[in-house]
C-alpha positions as CSV (number, residue, x, y, z in Angstrom):
1,X,5.4,43.0,16.0
2,X,7.7,45.1,17.8
3,X,11.2,46.7,17.5
4,X,12.8,46.2,20.9
5,X,14.4,49.2,22.4
6,X,18.1,48.4,24.0
7,X,17.5,51.6,26.3
8,X,14.5,50.4,28.4
9,X,16.7,47.2,29.5
10,X,17.5,48.8,32.7
11,X,14.1,48.6,33.5
12,X,13.7,44.9,33.5
13,X,15.0,42.2,35.2
14,X,18.1,40.9,33.5
15,X,18.7,36.9,33.1
16,X,21.7,35.6,35.0
17,X,22.9,32.6,32.5
18,X,21.6,32.2,29.0
19,X,22.1,28.6,27.5
20,X,22.8,29.1,23.6
21,X,22.2,26.2,21.5
22,X,23.8,26.1,17.8
23,X,23.9,22.3,16.7
24,X,25.2,22.6,13.2
25,X,27.9,25.1,13.4
26,X,30.1,26.6,16.7
27,X,31.0,29.9,17.1
28,X,34.9,29.1,17.3
29,X,34.5,27.9,13.2
30,X,36.1,30.1,10.6
31,X,33.1,31.9,9.0
32,X,33.2,31.1,5.2
33,X,33.6,27.8,4.8
34,X,31.5,24.8,5.5
35,X,28.6,25.3,7.8
36,X,29.9,28.5,8.9
37,X,29.1,32.0,8.4
38,X,26.8,34.9,9.3
39,X,25.1,32.9,12.5
40,X,28.7,32.2,14.1
41,X,29.5,35.9,14.3
42,X,26.3,36.7,15.4
43,X,26.3,34.3,18.2
44,X,30.3,35.4,18.7
45,X,29.4,38.9,19.0
46,X,26.1,38.9,20.9
47,X,27.6,36.5,23.9
48,X,30.5,38.3,24.5
49,X,28.6,41.6,25.0
50,X,26.2,39.8,27.0
51,X,28.8,38.9,29.1
52,X,30.3,42.4,29.4
53,X,27.0,42.9,30.8
54,X,27.4,40.4,33.7
55,X,25.2,37.5,31.9
56,X,27.1,34.7,32.0
57,X,26.7,32.7,28.3
58,X,27.0,28.7,27.6
59,X,26.9,28.2,23.9
60,X,26.0,24.4,23.1
61,X,27.2,23.2,19.8
62,X,28.0,19.4,18.4
63,X,31.4,18.2,18.8
64,X,33.4,17.2,15.4
65,X,36.4,16.1,16.6
66,X,37.9,13.8,19.3
67,X,40.3,16.7,20.1
68,X,38.1,18.9,21.0
69,X,37.9,19.6,24.8
70,X,34.7,19.3,26.5
71,X,34.5,23.5,27.2
72,X,36.4,25.9,25.8
73,X,36.6,29.8,26.5
74,X,35.4,31.8,24.1
75,X,35.5,35.1,25.6
76,X,35.3,36.3,29.4
77,X,32.0,35.0,30.8
78,X,31.5,32.8,27.6
79,X,31.6,28.9,27.4
80,X,31.4,26.6,24.6
81,X,30.2,23.2,25.5
82,X,31.0,20.5,23.0
83,X,28.3,18.0,23.0
84,X,28.9,14.3,21.4
85,X,26.2,13.7,19.5
86,X,27.2,10.9,16.6
87,X,30.1,10.5,15.0
88,X,33.5,12.5,15.7
89,X,33.2,14.5,12.3
90,X,31.6,17.4,10.1
91,X,28.2,15.8,8.9
92,X,25.9,16.9,6.1
93,X,22.7,19.0,7.6
94,X,20.7,16.3,6.3
95,X,22.6,13.8,8.4
96,X,22.0,15.9,11.4
97,X,18.5,15.4,12.2
98,X,19.3,11.8,13.3
99,X,21.5,13.6,16.1
100,X,18.6,15.5,17.7
101,X,18.3,12.8,20.3
102,X,21.8,12.7,21.6
103,X,22.3,15.9,21.2
104,X,19.5,17.3,23.7
105,X,20.5,14.2,26.2
106,X,24.1,15.9,26.4
107,X,22.5,19.5,26.6
108,X,20.2,18.0,29.4
109,X,23.1,16.7,31.2
110,X,24.8,19.4,31.3
111,X,21.9,21.1,33.3
112,X,21.3,18.2,35.4
113,X,25.0,18.6,37.4
114,X,23.8,22.2,38.3
115,X,20.9,23.3,41.1
116,X,17.4,23.5,39.0
117,X,16.8,26.8,37.8
118,X,20.8,27.1,36.7
119,X,19.6,28.6,33.1
120,X,17.5,31.3,33.2
121,X,16.8,30.9,29.0
122,X,17.6,29.1,26.1
123,X,17.8,30.8,22.8
124,X,18.1,28.3,19.9
125,X,19.8,29.5,16.7
126,X,18.7,28.0,13.1
127,X,15.9,25.1,13.3
128,X,17.9,22.1,14.4
129,X,18.7,23.6,17.5
130,X,15.2,25.3,17.8
131,X,14.2,21.2,17.9
132,X,16.0,21.0,21.3
133,X,15.6,24.0,22.2
134,X,11.7,23.3,23.0
135,X,12.3,20.1,24.6
136,X,15.1,22.0,26.9
137,X,12.5,24.6,27.2
138,X,9.8,22.2,29.1
139,X,12.5,20.4,30.9
140,X,14.1,23.2,32.5
141,X,10.8,25.3,32.9
142,X,12.3,28.4,31.5
143,X,11.2,30.6,28.1
144,X,12.7,29.5,24.6
145,X,13.9,32.4,22.3
146,X,14.4,31.3,18.7
147,X,16.5,32.8,15.9
148,X,15.8,31.0,12.4
149,X,18.2,33.0,10.5
150,X,17.2,31.3,7.4
151,X,13.7,29.9,6.5
152,X,12.7,26.8,4.2
153,X,10.0,28.3,2.7
154,X,11.5,31.5,1.9
155,X,14.7,29.4,0.3
156,X,12.8,27.3,-1.4
157,X,10.9,30.2,-3.1
158,X,14.5,31.7,-4.4
159,X,16.7,28.6,-5.1
160,X,19.4,29.2,-7.6
161,X,19.4,27.2,-10.9
162,X,20.7,23.6,-10.1
163,X,20.6,24.3,-6.5
164,X,18.8,21.8,-4.0
165,X,15.6,22.4,-2.0
166,X,15.1,22.4,1.0
167,X,13.5,19.3,2.2
168,X,10.1,18.8,3.6
169,X,11.2,17.8,7.0
170,X,13.0,21.2,7.4
171,X,10.0,23.0,6.7
172,X,7.9,20.9,9.4
173,X,10.5,21.2,11.8
174,X,10.8,24.8,11.6
175,X,6.9,25.2,12.2
176,X,7.1,23.1,15.3
177,X,9.7,25.4,16.6
178,X,7.6,28.6,15.2
179,X,4.4,27.1,17.5
180,X,6.6,26.4,20.3
181,X,9.0,29.4,20.9
182,X,8.3,32.0,23.6
183,X,9.6,34.7,21.1
184,X,11.1,35.1,17.5
185,X,13.5,37.1,16.7
186,X,13.7,38.4,12.9
187,X,16.4,40.3,11.9
188,X,14.0,42.5,9.5
189,X,10.8,43.6,9.4
190,X,10.5,41.2,6.1
191,X,11.7,38.3,7.9
192,X,9.3,39.2,10.5
193,X,6.1,39.1,7.8
194,X,7.7,35.7,6.6
195,X,7.1,34.2,10.0
196,X,3.8,35.7,10.4
197,X,2.4,35.1,6.6
198,X,4.2,31.8,6.3
199,X,4.5,30.1,9.3
200,X,1.6,31.7,11.3
201,X,3.5,32.9,14.2
202,X,1.6,34.2,17.1
203,X,1.9,38.4,16.2
204,X,3.1,39.5,19.4
205,X,5.9,36.6,19.6
206,X,7.7,38.3,16.6
207,X,10.0,40.8,17.4
208,X,12.8,42.3,14.9
209,X,16.6,43.0,15.8
210,X,18.3,43.7,13.4
211,X,22.2,42.3,13.5
212,X,25.3,44.7,13.7
213,X,28.9,45.3,12.8
214,X,31.9,45.6,14.7
215,X,32.4,49.1,14.1
216,X,36.2,48.7,15.9
217,X,37.5,46.6,13.8
218,X,35.7,47.3,10.6
219,X,36.6,51.0,9.9
220,X,38.0,53.2,6.8
221,X,41.9,53.0,6.3
222,X,44.6,53.0,3.8
223,X,43.5,51.1,0.5
224,X,47.4,51.0,-0.4
225,X,48.0,49.4,2.3
226,X,45.4,46.9,2.1
227,X,46.6,46.3,-1.4
228,X,50.2,45.7,-1.0
229,X,49.0,43.6,2.1
230,X,47.2,41.8,-0.9
231,X,49.8,42.1,-3.2
232,X,47.4,44.2,-5.7
233,X,48.4,47.4,-7.6
234,X,47.5,50.4,-6.8
235,X,45.9,51.1,-9.9
236,X,43.6,47.9,-10.3
237,X,39.8,48.1,-10.3
238,X,39.2,45.5,-7.6
239,X,35.9,43.4,-7.4
240,X,35.2,41.3,-4.4
241,X,33.3,38.5,-3.1
242,X,33.0,37.6,0.5
243,X,31.0,34.6,2.0
244,X,30.3,30.6,1.4
245,X,31.0,29.1,-1.9
246,X,27.6,27.9,-2.9
247,X,24.5,28.5,-5.4
248,X,22.9,30.4,-2.7
249,X,25.2,33.1,-2.3
250,X,26.0,33.3,-6.1
251,X,29.8,34.0,-6.5
252,X,29.0,33.2,-10.2
253,X,26.8,36.0,-10.7
254,X,30.1,38.6,-10.2
255,X,32.1,36.2,-12.4
256,X,29.5,36.5,-15.3
257,X,29.1,40.3,-14.7
258,X,32.8,40.6,-14.7
259,X,33.3,38.8,-18.3
260,X,30.5,41.2,-19.4
261,X,32.7,43.9,-18.5
262,X,35.6,42.6,-20.0
263,X,34.1,41.9,-23.3
264,X,32.3,45.1,-23.4
265,X,35.6,46.8,-22.2
266,X,33.6,48.6,-19.4
267,X,36.8,47.9,-17.6
268,X,40.4,47.7,-18.4
269,X,41.0,44.3,-18.6
270,X,44.9,44.4,-17.6
271,X,43.5,46.4,-14.4
272,X,40.6,44.1,-13.4
273,X,41.0,41.9,-10.2
274,X,38.2,39.7,-9.1
275,X,38.8,38.6,-5.8
276,X,36.8,35.6,-4.3
277,X,37.1,34.8,-0.4
278,X,35.7,31.7,1.1
279,X,35.5,28.0,0.8
280,X,32.9,25.5,-0.5
281,X,30.0,25.4,1.8
282,X,26.4,23.2,1.4
283,X,25.4,22.0,-2.4
284,X,29.1,23.8,-3.0
285,X,30.5,20.7,-1.6
286,X,29.2,18.6,-4.3
287,X,31.3,20.6,-6.9
288,X,34.4,22.3,-5.1
289,X,36.4,23.7,-8.2
290,X,32.9,24.9,-10.0
291,X,33.8,28.4,-9.7
292,X,37.4,28.1,-10.7
293,X,36.0,26.1,-13.3
294,X,33.4,28.8,-14.2
295,X,35.9,31.5,-14.5
296,X,38.1,29.2,-17.1
297,X,35.1,28.8,-19.4
298,X,34.5,32.6,-19.0
299,X,38.1,33.2,-20.2
300,X,38.7,35.6,-17.1
301,X,40.4,32.9,-14.7
302,X,43.5,35.6,-15.3
303,X,41.7,38.5,-13.5
304,X,40.2,36.2,-10.5
305,X,42.3,35.3,-7.5
306,X,40.6,33.0,-5.0
307,X,41.7,33.3,-1.4
308,X,40.7,31.1,1.8
309,X,38.3,32.6,4.4
310,X,39.6,34.9,6.5
311,X,38.5,37.3,9.7
312,X,39.5,40.0,11.5
313,X,42.1,42.4,10.3
314,X,43.1,39.9,7.3
315,X,39.5,40.2,6.2
316,X,39.2,44.3,6.6
317,X,42.0,43.8,4.3
318,X,39.8,42.6,1.6
319,X,37.0,45.2,1.9
320,X,39.8,48.3,1.9
321,X,41.1,47.3,-0.8
322,X,38.3,46.6,-2.8
323,X,36.4,49.3,-4.8
324,X,33.2,47.2,-4.8
325,X,32.0,44.6,-2.7
326,X,29.2,42.4,-4.7
327,X,26.6,40.4,-2.5
328,X,24.4,38.6,-5.1
329,X,23.2,36.3,-2.7
330,X,19.4,34.6,-4.0
331,X,18.6,34.6,-0.6
332,X,20.0,36.7,2.8
333,X,18.0,37.1,5.9
334,X,20.3,40.3,6.5
335,X,23.8,40.4,5.2
336,X,26.9,40.9,7.4
337,X,29.3,40.7,4.8
338,X,27.2,43.9,3.4
339,X,27.5,46.0,6.7
340,X,31.0,45.2,7.5
341,X,32.6,46.3,3.5
342,X,30.2,49.5,4.0
343,X,32.1,50.1,7.4
344,X,35.7,50.2,6.0
345,X,34.4,52.6,3.6
346,X,33.5,50.2,0.6
347,X,30.4,50.6,-1.3
348,X,28.0,47.3,-1.6
349,X,26.2,46.3,-5.0
350,X,23.6,43.4,-3.5
351,X,20.8,41.7,-4.8
352,X,17.2,43.5,-3.8
353,X,16.6,39.9,-1.9
354,X,15.7,39.8,1.9
355,X,17.3,41.7,4.1
356,X,19.7,43.3,1.8
357,X,17.8,46.2,1.4
358,X,18.1,47.1,4.8
359,X,21.7,46.7,5.5
360,X,22.3,48.2,2.1
361,X,20.9,52.1,1.4
362,X,20.1,52.1,-2.1
363,X,21.9,55.0,-3.9
364,X,23.1,56.0,-0.7
365,X,25.8,53.3,0.1
366,X,25.7,51.3,-2.3
367,X,23.2,49.7,-5.1
368,X,20.2,47.3,-5.4
369,X,19.9,44.9,-8.0
370,X,17.0,43.3,-9.0
371,X,17.3,39.8,-10.3
372,X,20.7,38.2,-10.9
373,X,21.5,38.9,-15.0
374,X,24.9,39.4,-15.8
375,X,24.2,42.3,-17.9
376,X,22.2,44.0,-15.1
377,X,25.1,43.3,-12.7
378,X,27.7,44.7,-15.4
379,X,25.3,47.9,-15.3
380,X,25.4,48.4,-11.7
381,X,29.2,47.6,-10.9
382,X,29.6,50.3,-13.6
383,X,27.6,52.7,-11.9
384,X,29.1,52.2,-8.5
385,X,32.4,52.2,-10.0
386,X,31.9,55.8,-11.2
387,X,29.8,56.8,-8.1
388,X,32.4,55.2,-5.5
389,X,33.6,58.6,-3.7
390,X,30.2,59.5,-3.0
391,X,29.0,55.7,-2.1
392,X,31.8,55.6,0.2
393,X,31.0,58.4,2.0
394,X,27.3,57.3,2.5
395,X,28.5,53.9,3.3
396,X,30.2,54.6,6.8
397,X,27.6,56.9,7.5
398,X,25.0,54.2,6.9
399,X,26.9,51.4,8.5
400,X,27.5,53.2,11.8
401,X,23.5,52.8,12.0
402,X,24.0,49.3,13.6
403,X,26.1,48.4,15.9
404,X,26.5,44.8,17.9
405,X,26.1,46.6,21.2
406,X,23.0,48.1,20.1
407,X,21.9,44.5,18.7
408,X,22.6,42.9,22.0
409,X,20.9,45.3,24.0
410,X,18.0,44.7,22.0
411,X,18.2,40.7,22.8
412,X,18.5,41.1,26.7
413,X,15.4,43.4,26.7
414,X,13.5,40.4,24.7
415,X,15.1,38.0,26.8
416,X,13.3,39.9,29.9
417,X,10.0,40.3,28.1
418,X,10.3,36.7,27.3
419,X,10.9,36.2,31.1
420,X,8.2,38.1,32.1
421,X,5.7,36.8,30.1
422,X,6.6,33.2,30.8
423,X,6.4,33.6,34.5
424,X,3.2,35.4,34.1
425,X,1.6,32.4,32.0
426,X,2.9,30.1,34.7
427,X,1.6,31.7,37.4
428,X,-1.9,32.2,35.4
429,X,-1.9,28.4,34.7
430,X,-1.4,27.4,38.4
431,X,-4.6,29.8,39.6
432,X,-6.3,28.4,36.8
433,X,-6.0,25.1,38.3
């Protein structure tokens, strides 16, 4: 296991063109609803920065509409290829394994239009793409780098109440990808250990590369102006949740904690505003109004505001307007929302799960909470509100330790290592024959 250092990129041969596989979600989609989330941000940010280094990137994703063009430019040097695989509609994740064959065929056809060796490396994201990746890797004779983003065995060990377990099919598929990939990218050392312990990954194949945050976009600013943009009073106590609305992300925990705050008078009800930004996703699609109904049943519907997903400056306004951002997920491989909020100078109260203890510096940039009991969360939110000035300073400092440039440099260094190891293995195999 190792942490790749972007400072050594110059010493290695860089790839000329990378094929990125993102079967189930496109980087062109709005994060915060459906299957679009942190992975979309990750692909967009790293691909754009690779292109700035002179590495051409082509992202393959499944076409969900006949109106989509065959190709679209995400950024200069970054091309998105819409592959026809199944019906032109959004499919549930449990329906996507049936489209692996046509998607793989579409990826292979794109390469077949060029001279052999057109792509230097394949980077697959999520297990479905990994299934395609190791077939493509063998056909093209290039290394496969894989990022899991989430792992079925980890998710199933920390299910939210009433949530649906990940199927056995996914666990088997993930195991196959772990066994076949030339390099596995983990977001944190915790995820790296999970790959080793739960999937038996080879220690020399697992590398930890922390995700980043766009420090140019997410930065401190005027809380008053942000609140004006959202129609919030300057004197409000604003608690925010940003993310997909599904049991895994646990926005209900924030609502239950807010109800506790009101019931015990910890926060003046007339000043409290709970902002929920996101759209239904995953098993949350089965009951798209469940969160609104919960707010009503808790008697706090009057203090809760639901907003659709947003990006860029509009998302920054949410972070700036909030006194505290809550990230109560039952499982989180990293937690980009936590970093984005902290980069804006807003403390985060997060569940002490997965990669969140890396994304949040407990006691310095925010607070980590063990478990999901409403009373515990209410207490943590009160503590964060009281310590906000000090935590806000720590939040900005902590977020500055992460950047997408650093992440991209580390990925590119890893690509070069994977390519060197792949070529060496091919050479040794040929010599042995």
